[in-house]
C-alpha positions in Angstrom: 97.3 105.6 93.2 98.5 109.2 93.7 97.6 112.0 91.3 100.3 112.9 88.8 100.3 116.3 87.1 102.1 117.2 83.9 101.9 113.6 82.7 104.1 112.7 79.7 104.6 109.4 78.0 108.3 108.3 77.9 107.8 104.9 76.2 105.1 102.4 75.1 105.2 98.6 74.5 102.4 96.3 73.3 100.1 94.7 75.9 99.1 91.6 74.0 96.3 89.7 75.7 95.9 91.9 78.7 92.4 93.2 79.6 91.3 96.1 81.8 88.3 95.5 84.0 85.7 98.4 84.4 82.6 98.7 86.5 79.7 101.0 85.5 77.2 102.9 87.7 75.0 99.8 87.8 77.8 97.7 89.2 78.2 95.6 86.0 81.7 94.6 85.2 83.1 94.4 81.7 86.5 94.2 80.0 88.3 96.1 77.3 91.6 95.2 75.6 94.7 97.0 76.9 96.4 98.0 73.7 99.7 99.1 75.2 101.6 99.8 78.5 103.0 103.3 78.8 105.9 104.4 81.0 104.8 107.8 82.2 106.5 110.6 84.1 105.0 113.5 86.0 105.0 115.5 89.2 103.2 114.2 92.3 101.3 116.5 94.8 104.6 117.1 96.7 106.4 118.2 93.6 108.5 115.1 93.2 109.1 113.6 89.7 107.6 110.1 89.6 107.4 107.4 87.0 104.9 104.5 86.7 103.4 102.1 84.2 99.9 102.8 82.9 97.7 100.7 80.7 96.0 102.3 77.7 92.9 101.3 75.8 90.4 102.7 73.3 87.4 104.4 74.9 83.8 104.3 73.6 84.5 107.4 71.4 87.4 105.8 69.7 90.0 107.8 71.6 93.1 106.2 73.1 93.4 107.0 76.8 94.7 105.7 80.1 92.6 102.9 81.5 92.4 104.5 85.0 91.0 107.7 83.6 87.5 106.2 83.5 85.3 105.9 80.5 81.6 106.7 80.0 78.9 108.0 77.8 76.3 110.7 78.4 74.3 108.1 80.3 76.7 106.2 82.4 80.2 106.4 83.9 82.6 103.5 84.1 85.4 103.1 86.6 88.6 101.2 86.2 89.0 98.3 88.7 92.1 96.3 87.7 93.9 94.3 85.0 93.5 90.7 83.9 96.6 88.9 82.6 96.5 86.9 79.4 94.2 83.9 79.8 92.3 85.3 82.8 88.6 86.1 82.6 86.1 87.9 84.8 84.8 84.4 85.8 88.2 83.6 87.4 87.4 86.3 90.0 84.3 84.7 91.4 
């Protein structure tokens, strides 16, 4: 996924039942609910205006943020891996 600067949200819709999968520094995977999908627009590294869909969730501090921004605490960092559709679980991946 390419880096987008000057990101702005154009529209959001609910993401009922979707989960974001994260993996921490110890390689443990866990999920968090995706609360909405956001249509975002920004500028790519070549200066082109681009749009894409981003999932958003609530981080450990209670802030709403993009799932692919990563989450963490003072002790560990978590990294976004992918999304699970409604009804899918981490066990479905194995």
